C-alpha positions in Angstrom: 135.6 20.5 163.6 134.4 18.1 160.8 133.5 14.1 161.4 135.5 11.2 160.6 135.1 8.1 159.4 136.9 4.8 161.3 137.1 1.8 159.1 136.8 -1.3 160.9 137.8 -5.0 159.2 139.4 -8.5 159.3 142.4 -8.3 157.3 141.8 -12.1 156.5 137.9 -11.0 155.9 137.9 -8.3 153.8 141.0 -6.6 153.3 141.3 -5.8 150.0 137.5 -4.5 149.8 138.2 -2.6 152.9 141.5 -0.5 151.0 139.7 0.5 147.7 137.0 1.3 150.4 139.2 4.0 151.7 140.8 4.6 148.5 137.5 5.3 146.6 136.1 7.5 150.1 139.2 9.3 150.1 138.7 11.1 146.4 135.9 12.9 148.7 137.0 12.7 151.9 140.8 12.4 151.7 142.4 11.1 154.1 141.8 13.5 157.0 138.6 12.4 157.1 139.1 8.6 157.5 140.8 6.3 159.2 142.3 3.0 158.2 144.6 1.2 160.3 147.4 0.4 157.3 146.6 3.6 155.6 146.8 5.8 158.6 149.3 4.9 160.5 152.8 6.4 159.8 155.6 3.9 160.6 157.0 4.0 164.2 153.9 5.4 165.7 152.6 3.3 168.5 149.9 1.2 166.8 147.4 0.3 169.8 147.2 4.2 171.0 146.8 5.5 167.3 144.0 2.8 167.2 142.1 4.2 170.6 143.1 7.5 169.4 141.1 7.8 166.3 138.7 5.5 167.3 137.8 7.9 170.4 137.7 11.1 167.8 135.5 9.3 165.6 131.7 10.6 164.3 131.2 6.8 162.8 132.5 3.5 162.7 132.1 1.5 159.3 132.3 -1.9 160.5 133.3 -4.5 157.5 131.2 -7.9 157.3 132.6 -10.3 154.9 131.7 -13.8 155.1 134.7 -14.8 157.9 133.8 -11.7 160.2 132.1 -13.7 162.7 133.4 -17.3 162.2 136.9 -16.2 161.9 139.2 -18.6 164.3 142.4 -18.6 166.0 144.7 -21.6 165.4 142.9 -23.8 168.3 139.8 -23.6 166.1 138.2 -20.7 169.2 136.7 -17.8 167.3 137.8 -14.3 167.5 135.4 -12.3 168.2 134.7 -13.7 171.4 138.9 -13.3 172.9 139.0 -10.5 174.9 141.7 -9.2 172.9 140.2 -9.4 169.7 141.3 -6.1 168.0 137.5 -5.7 165.8 135.6 -7.0 168.7 137.1 -4.2 171.1 137.1 -1.9 168.4 133.3 -2.4 168.4 132.7 -2.1 171.7 134.5 0.8 172.4 132.4 2.6 169.7 129.3 0.8 171.8 130.1 1.9 174.8 130.8 5.9 173.5 127.4 6.1 171.5 129.2 6.2 168.6 127.1 5.6 165.3 127.7 1.8 163.6 127.4 1.6 160.5 127.9 -2.3 159.4 128.7 -2.9 155.7 127.9 -6.4 154.6 129.1 -7.6 151.4 127.1 -8.3 148.4 123.5 -9.5 150.3 122.2 -8.7 153.7 121.4 -12.7 154.2 125.9 -12.4 155.2 125.1 -10.6 157.8 125.9 -12.1 161.4 123.7 -14.1 162.8 122.5 -12.1 165.9 122.6 -15.3 167.8 125.9 -15.9 167.0 127.3 -12.9 168.8 128.9 -12.3 172.0 126.8 -10.6 174.5 128.9 -8.0 174.5 127.9 -7.0 171.1 124.3 -8.1 170.9 123.9 -3.7 170.6 125.4 -4.1 167.2 123.0 -2.3 164.4 122.2 -5.1 162.2 119.2 -4.4 161.1 120.5 -0.8 159.2 123.2 -2.3 157.9 124.3 -1.1 154.4 124.8 -3.6 151.4 128.1 -3.4 149.6 127.9 -5.3 146.3 130.9 -6.6 144.1 130.0 -6.4 140.8 128.2 -4.0 138.7 126.7 -2.2 141.5 129.7 -1.4 143.3 130.2 2.1 142.2 126.5 3.1 142.9 126.9 1.7 146.5 130.1 3.4 147.4 128.5 6.7 146.5 125.7 6.1 148.6 127.7 4.8 151.5 129.3 8.3 150.6 126.2 10.3 150.9 125.1 8.4 154.2 128.9 9.9 155.5 127.7 13.1 155.4 125.1 12.7 158.1 128.1 12.2 160.5 130.1 15.7 159.5 132.4 14.5 156.8 131.9 17.3 154.3 133.4 17.0 150.8 134.8 20.3 149.0 132.4 22.6 147.7 131.0 21.9 144.4 131.4 24.6 142.1 128.7 25.9 140.7 128.1 24.5 137.1 126.7 26.8 134.0 123.3 26.7 132.8 122.5 23.9 129.9 123.1 24.2 126.3 119.7 24.0 124.9 121.2 22.6 121.8 123.2 20.3 123.2 120.6 19.1 125.4 118.5 18.5 122.6 121.7 15.9 121.3 120.8 12.4 121.3 123.0 9.7 122.7 124.6 7.8 120.7 123.5 4.6 120.4 125.2 1.4 120.8 126.4 0.9 117.0 126.9 4.4 117.1 129.3 4.4 119.3 131.0 1.6 118.4 131.4 2.7 115.1 133.0 6.1 116.3 135.6 4.3 118.5 136.8 2.3 115.5 138.1 5.9 113.9 139.4 6.2 118.1 141.2 3.8 118.8 142.8 4.5 121.9 139.4 6.2 123.5 137.1 3.5 125.4 134.0 4.1 127.1 133.8 4.7 130.7 130.8 4.1 133.2 131.4 5.9 135.6 129.4 7.5 139.1 130.4 10.4 141.3 129.3 10.8 144.5 127.4 14.3 144.2 125.5 13.1 141.0 124.6 9.6 142.6 122.1 7.2 141.5 122.8 8.3 138.4 125.8 7.8 136.6 127.8 9.0 133.6 128.8 7.6 130.5 131.9 9.0 129.2 135.2 8.6 126.2 137.8 8.2 128.4 141.8 7.8 127.0 145.3 7.8 129.0 148.0 10.6 127.4 151.6 9.7 128.7 154.6 12.1 128.7 158.4 12.4 129.2 158.2 13.9 132.6 155.6 16.0 134.6 156.5 19.3 132.8 155.5 18.4 129.7 152.4 16.9 131.1 151.3 20.2 132.1 152.4 21.9 128.5 149.9 19.5 126.9 147.3 20.6 129.1 148.4 24.0 128.7 148.2 23.1 125.1 144.6 21.9 124.4 142.9 23.9 126.8 142.0 26.9 125.0 140.9 24.4 122.3 138.3 22.8 124.8 137.2 26.6 125.8 136.9 27.5 122.1 134.4 24.8 121.3 132.5 25.3 124.7 133.3 21.6 125.7 135.3 20.8 128.4 136.8 17.7 129.6 137.0 16.1 132.7 140.6 15.8 133.4 143.6 15.1 136.1 147.1 15.0 136.0 149.3 12.7 137.8 153.3 12.9 137.0 153.0 12.3 133.4 150.3 11.4 132.8 147.0 13.2 132.2 143.2 10.9 131.6 140.5 12.9 129.4 137.0 12.1 130.1 134.2 13.7 128.1 130.8 13.3 128.4 127.9 15.6 126.9 126.2 17.2 130.2 124.2 18.9 129.2 122.2 15.8 128.0 122.6 13.7 131.0 126.0 13.0 130.8 125.6 11.0 128.0 128.7 10.4 125.2 127.0 12.4 121.7 128.3 13.9 118.7 130.2 16.3 120.6 132.2 14.1 122.3 133.5 12.2 119.5 134.5 15.8 117.4 136.5 16.7 120.7 138.1 13.6 120.8 139.1 14.3 117.3 140.5 17.5 118.3 142.3 15.7 121.1 143.9 13.7 118.6 145.3 16.3 116.7 146.5 18.8 118.9 148.1 16.0 121.0 150.1 14.9 117.2 150.3 18.4 116.6 152.0 18.8 120.3 153.9 15.6 120.1 155.5 17.4 116.7 156.4 20.8 118.4 158.5 18.9 121.1 160.6 16.9 118.8 161.2 20.0 116.8 162.4 21.4 120.4 164.6 19.0 121.2 
């Protein structure tokens, strides 16, 4: 069986952050290896029973801790963490009793960790010293990728990565476009944008890409365009990272051989894609 990461959080503290983290980790592991209450419990299910059931099955608990995690209080000013009925308190207590590993995930800096002296006696064993940082600025992508890699240690698994082709020596020697060269290239590619991303399997390296999203009338037309342009990628031996969501096709271009940088090859292929799109749309209008 695979592992299961249980995401514990306070809704009035890190709800949006927990949701963003869940959605990004879902790209690596799928929803079956992750549990977050509002995403994983179907309408009509018994909420407490479902939470306890999934916590029993968890191989790791990600405890998100924002600035209000420890000091959150009820309407009478009493701290929730001291309340025997508090969900977050009981999730972590159960994990400690069952010796399920807990990874505290603190926002922005370890200085924002709860003060151990402020924890209830029952939670003194929380491994705060082993906390991971989730920075909410430009380092978010790298921190999520690092957390994704950490989850592999707790039994979660990703789909096998297909073998990569040998890099082209010619492309490997091609320099990345300078900032000015890229700016000038984008002037002739107004629908494209520079995009920086980090894939978990490539962490800590980041990739620089050209990205454009094409929108079509419906799903069959979007797939027809992908089939239309795919042979042209193959002819040039320069393949995209792309995907389809209903009527949209998003294409990302980078020169993998040159360390995932934007080179002249990506600019040339982006122009080819634009030409192919115009040709495809003319054909669609003719057929109509």
